[in-house]
C-alpha positions, -999 to 999 in steps of 0.1 A, spaced: -412 -678 -328 -380 -669 -338 -372 -650 -375 -354 -684 -382 -386 -710 -366 -410 -685 -392 -386 -692 -421 -384 -727 -417 -424 -727 -418 -426 -710 -445 -403 -734 -466 -426 -762 -455 -456 -745 -468 -440 -736 -499 -429 -776 -503 -461 -787 -497 -478 -765 -522 -449 -774 -549 -464 -809 -541 -498 -802 -545 -490 -782 -580 -469 -812 -592 -505 -827 -587 -525 -807 -604 -551 -798 -573 -559 -763 -561 -536 -747 -539 -527 -716 -522 -495 -705 -529 -469 -678 -510 -433 -670 -510 -407 -695 -495 -396 -668 -467 -412 -647 -439 -422 -614 -455 -399 -588 -438 -411 -549 -438 -401 -516 -424 -420 -496 -406 -442 -466 -422 -434 -486 -459 -465 -509 -472 -455 -542 -473 -467 -575 -496 -484 -606 -481 -483 -628 -507 -513 -655 -514 -521 -667 -545 -545 -694 -560 -524 -722 -580 -540 -731 -611 -545 -698 -613 -586 -690 -611 -609 -658 -601 -620 -657 -569 -637 -626 -566 -672 -639 -562 -657 -662 -531 -648 -652 -497 -615 -641 -489 -604 -638 -451 -573 -625 -440 -567 -631 -399 -543 -632 -370 -545 -656 -343 -536 -639 -314 -558 -606 -317 -589 -601 -305 -610 -599 -331 -588 -618 -353 -598 -606 -388 -573 -584 -405 -594 -583 -441 -628 -596 -449 -636 -594 -488 -670 -612 -495 -693 -607 -524 -668 -586 -548 -662 -558 -517 -645 -553 -485 -664 -555 -454 -644 -537 -425 -669 -533 -398 -656 -570 -385 -619 -560 -389 -597 -555 -359 -595 -511 -352 -557 -516 -356 -559 -528 -389 -589 -502 -403 -580 -486 -435 -544 -502 -434 -552 -533 -452 -563 -539 -487 -563 -562 -518 -549 -553 -552 -575 -538 -573 -575 -567 -599 -561 -593 -575 -591 -615 -569 -602 -619 -606 -567 -633 -617 -568 -653 -586 -546 -631 -566 -555 -626 -529 -523 -609 -519 -528 -586 -485 -510 -550 -491 -504 -537 -451 -500 -504 -454 -482 -481 -427 -466 -514 -407 -457 -510 -368 -435 -530 -353 -467 -548 -334 -481 -559 -367 -451 -590 -362 -466 -617 -364 -482 -652 -383 -511 -645 -410 -534 -666 -424 -550 -664 -461 -582 -685 -463 -604 -686 -492 -638 -699 -491 -647 -711 -524 -681 -732 -510 -696 -746 -476 -672 -779 -486 -641 -762 -504 -618 -740 -486 -579 -735 -483 -558 -719 -462 -520 -702 -460 -498 -691 -430 -473 -658 -436 -451 -654 -411 -445 -614 -412 -418 -597 -393 -416 -559 -388 -384 -538 -387 -374 -499 -382 -345 -485 -396 -326 -451 -401 -296 -438 -417 -264 -437 -398 -249 -400 -391 -213 -395 -386 -196 -364 -372 -163 -357 -369 -142 -343 -334 -107 -338 -326 -86 -351 -298 -46 -334 -298 -33 -347 -328 -59 -377 -339 -93 -376 -351 -122 -387 -329 -153 -402 -353 -187 -408 -340 -213 -427 -358 -253 -427 -346 -282 -440 -356 -315 -439 -341 -348 -458 -339 -337 -498 -354 -355 -528 -348 -341 -553 -334 -313 -542 -321 -281 -540 -353 -249 -544 -353 -221 -518 -361 -183 -516 -377 -160 -493 -390 -140 -495 -425 -113 -475 -435 -103 -468 -473 -89 -499 -473 -119 -519 -462 -101 -526 -435 -121 -534 -402 -116 -503 -374 -118 -513 -336 -143 -489 -324 -137 -480 -286 -172 -481 -273 -207 -492 -285 -237 -483 -268 -271 -494 -274 -300 -476 -261 -335 -487 -258 -360 -461 -258 -394 -484 -256 -393 -507 -282 -364 -489 -305 -327 -491 -303 -302 -457 -309 -267 -468 -309 -236 -448 -306 -198 -456 -314 -164 -438 -321 -129 -442 -332 -100 -427 -325 -72 -429 -359 -43 -412 -368 -44 -378 -384 -33 -393 -416 -39 -431 -412 -70 -426 -443 -88 -402 -457 -121 -425 -460 -143 -438 -430 -172 -461 -437 -200 -468 -409 -222 -499 -417 -251 -504 -396 -265 -540 -402 -298 -568 -388 -295 -600 -406 -329 -604 -392 -347 -584 -413 -319 -584 -442 -313 -545 -439 -280 -530 -439 -270 -492 -439 -235 -474 -446 -225 -437 -443 -189 -425 -457 -173 -399 -443 -140 -380 -462 -119 -361 -446 -115 -327 -462 -77 -319 -470 -72 -285 -459 -90 -295 -425 -56 -321 -426 -35 -286 -435 -48 -264 -410 -45 -292 -382 -9 -299 -394 -2 -262 -392 -19 -255 -357 6 -287 -347 32 -271 -359 24 -237 -342 18 -252 -306 52 -270 -311 68 -240 -317 54 -222 -291 63 -251 -268 99 -252 -277 102 -210 -275 81 -216 -238 115 -235 -227 140 -216 -242 124 -181 -225 125 -203 -193 159 -215 -196 172 -179 -203 153 -169 -172 171 -194 -150 204 -182 -166 199 -147 -163 189 -150 -122 219 -173 -117 240 -147 -133 225 -117 -113 229 -140 -82 263 -146 -88 269 -109 -95 251 -97 -68 274 -123 -44 307 -105 -57 298 -72 -49 287 -82 -11 316 -60 2 323 -36 -26 317 3 -5 308 35 -23 331 68 -24 321 75 16 336 43 31 302 30 33 295 -5 20 275 -8 -13 243 -25 -2 242 -3 28 245 32 8 216 21 -14 195 12 16 201 45 26 195 58 -9 161 42 -8 150 53 22 159 85 18 139 87 -16 108 70 1 106 97 29 104 123 1 77 102 -20 54 101 13 64 140 14 52 143 -20 22 122 -13 7 142 17 16 178 -4 -9 162 -30 -36 152 -2 -36 187 11 -35 203 -24 -66 180 -31 -84 189 1 -81 229 -9 -93 222 -42 -121 203 -25 -124 234 -7 -123 259 -37 -142 237 -54 -169 240 -22 -166 280 -27 -172 285 -61 -205 260 -58 -214 284 -29 -208 314 -49 -226 301 -82 -261 293 -56 -255 330 -46 -254 341 -85 -286 322 -91 -302 338 -63 -292 374 -73 -302 368 -104 -335 352 -94 -340 385 -71 -332 410 -107 -354 392 -123 -385 396 -98 -375 435 -95 -377 433 -133 -412 420 -135 -422 449 -105 -406 478 -128 -428 463 -160 -457 467 -137 -451 503 -125 -447 513 -162 -474 500 -172 -493 514 -146 -477 550 -150 -486 549 -188 -525 537 -182 -526 571 -156 -510 589 -182 -538 582 -209 -563 589 -177 -548 625 -173 -542 631 -210 -587 641 -216 -584 658 -185 -553 683 -195 -578 690 -225 -611 697 -212 -587 721 -183 -570 738 -214 -602 743 -227 -619 754 -199 -593 781 -195 -593 793 -231 -629 797 -226 -630 820 -195 -604 845 -211 -626 849 -241 -651 857 -215 
């Protein structure tokens, strides 16, 4: 059933309850229009007994016929009975704390989901022979805040407005600071699972307006969201300066190209007039210049050959220096080895001297003794 159809049913039930009120009979009353809630935000399904009296000792049942089990909330003997409640509604439904004492059986639906959309029935059981019921249409939607970003396109401004996760599909429009509608270039709705996301762009002149508003609305759930964007003055000055500089560079480039064309034409004309001019030896000037160029080219080739030869000689000298360096390293290694051998010999000589010295003293002592004898 559409939202318009649910609204018609709600209005009809409201009129019926109003007639019963005039007659003074007990009846259940609610709001004349369908309950509209948003995903994640608590909504209340109104259901009250008129004339008001306590129903705390009675039974109250909230059901939805398209569910299995159909129970959304059960209230009996002053307490809730969650065992028979549909699993998707457990811990998400409750009554107001003092509601039944005042004849108020309104249902608080917590953390609504899109799948909660449907027609709910509020049923009051007074006794075996006295029961009252009221149908309450519910529509759950989803909204978010639109986001505007600014882009550049040459000397124009491009604004992009984007919204995500709306339900049902919303409409979008742009307005300037004078509240005039600005036509958008494109609008791209994308549906992801059950939600809708929309992107829209407008292209406007740089100085057309200072402020733009993106409005997103969904009439079915009576929801509207707006976002304003004010173009910073410093941004306009920067863009204006950039455009002026670009124009100056473009004009300068054209002038340079024109001057280059004039110079080439002048050089070509001057070259044409000199075609028959001769040098001092009677040779045409062009041939004389060509000969000079050829001679200079030959000299360059000679110099390059000489540079190559000198480079080769340098490489040879470097090789020779490297070879001599290696020989020096070998000689140094040999000198080090010989030095170590000399140190060993000196150590051996010292040791032998230490051994000879006692023998010399002993020999001298014997000679002295013999001479005294």
